[in-house]
C-alpha positions, -999 to +999 in steps of 0.1 A: +000+000+000+029+024-008+009+041-036-010+072-025-035+090-046-038+124-028-064+135-053-092+118-033-082+135+000-105+164+004-117+187+031-151+186+015-174+173+044-202+166+019-183+134+007-187+105+030-171+076+010-144+081-016-125+052-031-098+052-056-086+022-076-098-001-048-089-036-057-090-070-039-076-101-055-079-136-040-054-158-057-064-157-094-098-142-086-102-105-091-130-100-067-131-062-069-113-043-097-102-007-098-133+006-080-140+043-078-170+052-057-182+085-043-210+086-017-222+120-006-236+130+028-274+123+030-273+098+002-293+067+001-268+049-020-276+016-037-246-007-043-260-031-068-251-063-086-258-101-088-246-124-060-209-128-062-202-095-080-179-081-052-204-061-031-197-077+003-159-077-004-161-040-010-181-034+022-154-055+041-127-033+028-146-002+038-149-014+073-113-025+075-123-062+079-100-071+050-071-052+034-073-040-002-048-055-026-044-021-041-062+014-040-076+034-011-108+039+007-114+074+023-143+078+048-151+112+063-119+124+048-099+097+066-079+067+052-090+033+064-054+021+061-043+045+089-073+059+107-097+031+109-106+035+147-117+071+142-137+060+111-155+032+128-167+056+156-189+072+131-202+041+112-229+014+119-230-017+097-246-051+092-225-074+071-245-106+062-268-121+089-266-107+124-262-132+153-281-129+186-288-150+216-320-168+209-334-170+244-327-133+254-352-107+246-346-081+219-338-056+245-314-078+264-296-087+233-290-049+226-278-045+261-252-073+255-241-056+223-240-021+239-218-035+268-195-053+244-191-021+224-181-001+255-213+017+262-218+021+300-251+011+314-272+040+328-302+062+321-286+079+291-278+046+273-311+031+285-328+059+266-307+052+235-318+016+236-354+027+237-348+052+209-332+027+184-361+002+192-386+029+184-367+037+151-370+000+140-405-003+154-396-031+179-405-013+212-437-033+216-416-065+212-386-056+233-393-082+260-400-110+234-374-137+231-353-133+199-361-168+188-398-159+185-391-130+162-400-132+126-372-128+100-380-093+092-380-085+130-346-102+134-332-081+106-347-049+121-330-057+155-297-061+137-302-026+123-311-014+157-278-028+169-260-010+142-276+024+153-267+021+189-238+046+186-259+070+165-236+066+134-235+091+106-230+063+080-250+031+080-238+002+057-264-025+051-253-057+033-283-074+016-307-065+045-337-081+027-322-115+021-345-143+028-374-120+038-409-124+026-426-095+008-439-081+041-404-082+055-390-065+024-415-037+028-407-033+065-370-029+057-378-004+029-398+018+053-371+015+078-344+027+053-366+057+044-371+065+081-333+064+086-328+088+055-353+111+071-332+112+102-303+125+082-283+093+081-261+084+050-272+049+039-250+025+019-273-003+008-258-034-009-284-054-027-291-076-058-329-067-058-328-038-082-365-032-083-366-027-045-335-004-044-349+018-072-378+027-047-355+040-019-321+051-034-313+085-049-279+073-062-266+039-073-235+021-084-238-011-104-212-037-100-206-070-122-179-094-119-160-070-095-162-042-122-180-008-119-206-007-148-223+026-139-226+051-112-249+081-108-283+095-099-311+071-101-333+095-120-306+102-145-298+066-152-335+059-157-339+088-180-334+079-218-345+093-250-380+105-243-405+079-252-443+076-251-459+042-247-492+035-263-510+002-258-542-006-277-562-037-274-550-064-298-523-067-324-545-055-352-552-022-335-515-019-326-503-023-362-531+001-374-519+027-350-483+021-360-492+028-397-510+060-390-482+073-368-457+064-395-477+084-420-476+116-398-440+112-390-429+130-421-448+162-410-445+158-373-408+164-369-409+160-331-414+122-338-378+107-341-387+070-344-417+046-340-416+008-334-436-019-318-425-039-288-441-059-261-445-049-225-438-070-193-472-086-195-463-098-231-488-074-246-481-055-279-473-018-276-462+011-297-431+031-286-427+066-299-395+084-295-410+119-289-412+145-261-439+135-237-458+169-240-471+157-273-489+128-257-524+146-261-517+151-298-510+114-303-541+104-284-562+128-305-547+116-338-555+079-330-590+089-319-597+105-352-592+070-368-613+053-342-583+038-324-586+044-287-555+038-263-560+014-234-528+031-220-508+060-229-479+072-207-443+081-206-419+052-208-407+041-173-374+025-172-360+002-145-325-004-131-326-039-145-330-025-179-302+000-174-279-028-163-288-050-194-285-020-217-249-015-204-239-051-206-260-068-232-260-051-267-288-074-279-312-066-250-348-058-259-368-035-237-398-057-240-379-086-224-383-090-187-354-106-169-343-113-134-310-109-117-300-144-126-297-133-161-278-102-152-252-123-134-246-141-168-244-109-189-211-101-204-191-070-193-162-052-208-131-056-188-102-035-197-068-051-205-045-062-177-017-037-168+007-031-140-010-015-109+012+013-095+002+006-059+022-026-055+038-036-089+015-066-092-004-072-123-042-067-121-071-054-141-072-016-141 
């Protein structure tokens, strides 16, 4: 770790996490490759990718649980290689599944963790235990034995433990793993609550749809490589499109012909084509500003064609991922994260890394 990139050191207190060329190699496996992340204060930052893409390895490096092979991780303007104790005082984290004593109550489990972390017992810390139980909505179940908690309740108690020291930054590694839909919704609401309290949230997940609902910024990882990073609304924004769905293929093709005829005069229409939606129904996609939606609707109605749906195209993070990694991807095709894990990704050629002279992907 002789190499130092002082360009990422900054007095800007708005930057909470800043990594430069962060790399971890296990034998011949490049688990994380040349990673550049920037998380701003107040972000709900989604760290996305299929299982095995390097998310947990990255979090472990941020927390100092494993040392990087190369590169640096700067949290709160401090280097994890030299100032880890100071950093960890300001961080709360759940890495994988929290472990608690099954026969102790939720409250007693928190007392054990508080004592182990150096918190002294007394009225002030008792109030803090009550506060975190209120935040995760477990105050009513604080005397219930942990073994009787649902999976969602167990996960929320783990987050309560991470909040004991009132951290500025909360790192959550796959907090919805194994949860039923109700548990997933509980964790989503909890993340939104933490954000409203001013916490910076770093959320690792492979459930892109769920993350899309709570995060303002994301980074997408695949095979250890950063595919994309940015604002969620900017990543979802594409050439403006209007979706028109009519009942049946015959009406759909009739609408396509009519729109193609007027395209010569309507210069605001860039392109038109048919596709299928996620319910496998035919649709017409019109590359045009959404303010022309009423004109399109009126034009079709003049020809006795009435839209069952007409709305701006709504993208998804899964589609963004596939667009970036799979050139043949069609927007009408729904796919899960299993397919994303198999999607190819461009990996730059191997060169010598300046941090340690070893060869690695940069």
